[in-house]
C-alpha positions as CSV (number, residue, x, y, z in Angstrom):
1,X,0.0,0.0,0.0
2,X,2.7,2.5,1.0
3,X,5.0,1.9,-1.9
4,X,2.9,3.1,-4.8
5,X,2.1,6.8,-4.9
6,X,-1.6,7.2,-4.0
7,X,-3.8,9.3,-6.3
8,X,-4.7,11.6,-3.5
9,X,-1.1,12.1,-2.2
10,X,-0.8,15.2,-0.1
11,X,2.1,17.3,-1.6
12,X,5.2,17.5,0.6
13,X,4.7,21.2,1.6
14,X,1.1,20.6,2.6
15,X,2.0,17.4,4.4
16,X,4.6,19.4,6.4
17,X,1.9,21.9,7.4
18,X,-0.5,19.1,8.5
19,X,2.2,17.3,10.4
20,X,3.4,20.5,12.1
21,X,-0.2,21.1,13.4
22,X,-0.5,17.5,14.4
23,X,2.6,17.6,16.5
24,X,1.4,20.8,18.1
25,X,-2.0,19.2,18.9
26,X,-0.2,16.1,20.4
27,X,1.8,18.5,22.6
28,X,-1.3,20.4,23.7
29,X,-3.1,17.2,24.6
30,X,-0.1,15.9,26.6
31,X,0.1,19.2,28.5
32,X,-3.5,18.8,29.6
33,X,-2.6,15.9,31.8
34,X,-6.0,14.3,31.4
35,X,-6.7,11.5,33.8
36,X,-7.8,8.9,31.2
37,X,-6.4,7.8,27.9
38,X,-9.9,7.9,26.5
39,X,-10.3,11.5,27.3
40,X,-6.9,12.3,25.8
41,X,-7.8,10.4,22.6
42,X,-11.2,12.2,22.3
43,X,-9.5,15.6,22.6
44,X,-6.8,14.6,20.2
45,X,-9.3,13.3,17.6
46,X,-11.2,16.5,17.8
47,X,-8.1,18.6,17.2
48,X,-7.0,16.2,14.4
49,X,-10.4,16.7,12.7
50,X,-10.0,20.5,13.0
51,X,-6.5,20.2,11.4
52,X,-7.8,18.1,8.5
53,X,-10.7,20.6,7.9
54,X,-8.3,23.6,8.0
55,X,-6.1,22.0,5.3
56,X,-9.0,20.4,3.4
57,X,-7.5,16.9,3.8
58,X,-9.6,13.8,4.6
59,X,-8.5,11.1,6.9
60,X,-8.0,8.6,4.1
61,X,-5.7,10.9,2.1
62,X,-3.7,11.6,5.2
63,X,-3.2,8.0,6.1
64,X,-2.3,7.0,2.6
65,X,0.1,9.9,2.2
66,X,1.7,9.1,5.6
67,X,2.1,5.5,4.6
68,X,3.6,6.5,1.3
69,X,6.1,9.0,2.8
70,X,7.0,6.5,5.6
71,X,8.0,4.0,3.0
72,X,10.1,6.6,1.1
73,X,12.6,7.8,3.7
74,X,14.3,10.5,1.5
75,X,10.9,12.1,0.9
76,X,9.9,11.8,4.5
77,X,13.1,13.4,5.6
78,X,12.4,16.4,3.4
79,X,8.9,16.7,4.8
80,X,10.2,16.5,8.4
81,X,12.9,19.0,7.7
82,X,10.1,21.5,6.9
83,X,8.2,20.4,10.0
84,X,11.3,21.0,12.2
85,X,11.8,24.5,10.6
86,X,8.1,25.4,11.1
87,X,8.1,24.2,14.7
88,X,11.3,26.2,15.4
89,X,9.8,29.3,13.9
90,X,6.8,28.9,16.2
91,X,9.1,28.4,19.2
92,X,11.1,31.4,18.3
93,X,8.0,33.5,17.8
94,X,6.7,32.4,21.2
95,X,9.9,33.3,22.9
96,X,9.8,36.8,21.4
97,X,6.2,37.3,22.3
98,X,6.7,36.2,25.9
99,X,9.7,38.5,26.7
100,X,8.8,41.4,28.9
101,X,10.5,44.7,28.4
102,X,13.1,45.6,31.0
103,X,12.3,48.6,33.2
């Protein structure tokens, strides 16, 4: 399944955007420290649904694309390089936004 390029393959740039948001959602859910795994899964599934809606991606296209990229390490590395850069920009922007001016 993962070896042949699916018809609805999400392009690398868009896949990087989706994965960036998914990693941020996973981080948000883990920071909530919900008591049960079921609660965590429900919150994550809701966030994941919002991400797919935001990028106009359906679950099937995401899963097939992820399987494809996972079986093509060079392409996956390129996607994750973009994810890392996007996450670093968000971290840097957060640090700048949280600095208080010195008196």
